N, C-alpha and C positions, 0 to 999 in steps of 0.2 A: 108305523112311528111309534106306538106305546112298543112296540117287542124291540126295537132302539135306548130306546130311554131307558127303559131296563136294563141297556146293555152296558149304556154307562154309566149311571148311578148307582148299581148294584153292588157297588166294593170292591175290594181289593181281588184280584185273582189267584189261584191256588202258588203262583208259579213263583217261589225267592225272588225277589230283589227288582219287582216291574212294583209299580204305582202307577196307577189312572194319571191324565193329563189332570182331569178335572175330579180333583184328590178331598176339595173341603165341600161340607153341607152349604155355606151361606156364599159359594162360588165367589167369591171375592177375589182371589186367590188366582183363578183360572188358567191364563197363560204364563203364569210365572211356574207354576210347577214344572219338577226334573219332567225333565223326555226319562222316556225308558233305560234303561242300560240295558248295552250292546256290551257283549264283547267284541274287542280290537278283531279283526281279521287276521288268519294265519301269516297273510302275505309280510302283517308289518312286523313280525317277529321276526321271519328271515332274512328281512331289511336288518332290522338289527345286528341279525349272527353275520351277514355276509361284508357288512360295514367292520365288524369286530377285528373278523379272517381279514381282512383289505386290510389294515392298521398294523395288525401281527408281521402282516406278509413281508409293508412296507419296511418297519420297524427292523426284520431280517434282513430284510436286504440292504439296508445301510448300513447295520454293522460287520455283516461278512462282506461290504466293498470294505468298508474302513478296513479291516484284518487282511484282504488281500496288500489293499496299496502300502500297508505300513510291511508289508513280507517281501512287494515286490521293489519298495524304496527300502527294505532294511540293507543297512552297509556290507551284511557279506553276502545278500542278494547280490546287488552291483558286485561287488569283488569278484564275485565267481561269472557275470555275464561282460565281464569287461576284456579286453582281449591280452593275448600271454609276452604281445611288444611293448611289455611295460618298461619294466626291469632298468633301462639304461635310458629313465626319464623321471621326475622326483615324483615322490607319491606323496597328496596330501590325505591327511585321515582324519576324521569328520571336523575334529575343533580344528585343527589346521586352515581345515577349506574356511573355516567359517571367518579365521581371522586374516585369512590370504583377503575371502571377495571383503571383509569389513572396513580394514582396515586401506584398501585401495582409493583415493579419492580425488584419483586424474582420471584422464582418460586412457592415457597413454602413457600409466604408470608398468610398466613390466617387467620385467629380471629378464639382466643384460651379465656377459657374453649369450649369444643365443649361437645353439650349435651350427646353426648357417651363418653365423659370421655376422660382416656387418657391409658388405656390397654385392652388390649382384653377379660379379665374379663369384667369389668367397661359397655365395649360397649355391652356385651352380657345381661347384667343383665335389661341394661334402652331400649330394643329390639331393636339399631343397626344391621344391616346388614353390612357383609362384601366384596366388592367386590375388586378380584383380579384383575380385571384392569388395576383400579388406584390405589391399593392398600391400600385402602379408608375404614376405618368405617363411613355409609353414618344410619343418620336415613330416617324410612321405606319412610318416604314421600318422602324424595328425592335421593333415589334408586332405578336406571332407568335397571330392571331383564329383558326388552328384547336386553337392549348393553350390559349387560353381559352373556347371552347365547353365543348373535352372539362370545363373544370374545371366550369363552369356544369351541363353534364348531369352531371353528378355529385350522387350521392344524401348530405342527412345531412351537410353538406357546408359549409351557404351561411347560417354560423352567428357573425353579430359580435358581443362586446360591450363597454360603458363600461368595464364593473372585471374585475380578474383573476376574483372572482367568479361563478363564472358559474353556478353553482344560485340561480336567485334572482332574478339579475343583472338591470340595463339590457340589455337587447338590442337591439340597434340595428335599424331598421327593411332587408332586403336590399337596396329601393330604392334607398336613401339611401349605401349602399357602392357596388351597383354604379355608381352616377353617378361616384363619386370626390369627393361632398359632405364622408365622413367622414375625418377626417385622423388619429383613431388609435381601436383597436379591437383590444381581446383576440382569438384563435380556442383556440378544443380542436384538440388534438392534430390528430384526425385532416386540418383542414384543413391544419394544416403538414405532413402527413408528404405528404398529394397536390400540396404546392405541389412542394416536395425535389424527387418526380417528377417536374412538368412543367419546374422549371430544369435536371433531367439532358437531358431532351429537347430543351429547349433549347439546352443545350450541344449535344450532341451534331450536332444538326442545324446550329447556326452552323459547326463542326467539318468537315462533309459540305459547305458551299458552300447550306445551303438557305436559310439566314438570316442578318440580321445578327449578331455579338452584341452586349452592353449591359452597361454598366461594373457591373454588378450581380451579376449572372450571372458572370460572368469573374472575380473575386475568389477568393482561394482561401480568407478569412475565409468568404464564402460556402457554397464547400461546406462548410468543416469547419463547419460551423454547422448543416448540413444532415444530415451524418454523425453527428450526434452526435445530433439528434433521433431520427433513422431508428432508432439501437440502443434511444431506449428503449419500453416497452410503451405506459407515459403518463407526462405531466408536468404540470409546472402550464402553463394558458393560456400564450400563445405570444403577446408585447405585438408590433405593430405598426404601425410609423408610413411613412405616404403621403410618398413616393418622389420623387424626378425627379429624372429618368436619362436615358442619353444612349447614341448608337447606336457602336459602336468596329469599324472594317473590318479584316481583316489584308493 
């Protein structure tokens, strides 16, 4: 016991930075004395280093991704990706594209006359193709067969009616609609939502240089039109009128 007491009260050790727990003669400070100063474990410093490196790597990835996006979407890259069959179509530069898009305030604000004419007969003679998904005739260069097939494979979508009274109303033959013989029809909401999804896909593909724009999906009015209907859980039947469109190149 005497040896233990001498150990505690024999004063500070020779090691620098170390103080005994009972550091005063009067014993009043007791447990309030600072604990021995210990060096932090090495792995703490390693964690800080790893954290810093992770942040730097993340920042570098963000910067590189931004540069890549700017390069991919720059006008000269998009132009180089366009098909070579656009010379016969009107071309919109970036400022013209913005003006065209922002100035169109109605869903059906597209330019006429169309190279497809103004009737199914004229459209067929001009080699245009009918899209039941958009209820429109297109020049073959901006007709998207992949999206049209996606529409045709959808279930419970292919219903077209003569009036807006869908329940008990006259329903057109799908074959007549798919041929492009019907000029005006009413569609249920499910049809219109799929139509808007496919229109969005076509717009994206055109922006990425995988397809040509058309002067229908490009308009601000159509975008607002689709946005409005996509927010509705249910809505009265949507009226569709046959359209005769043109392709637009950037």
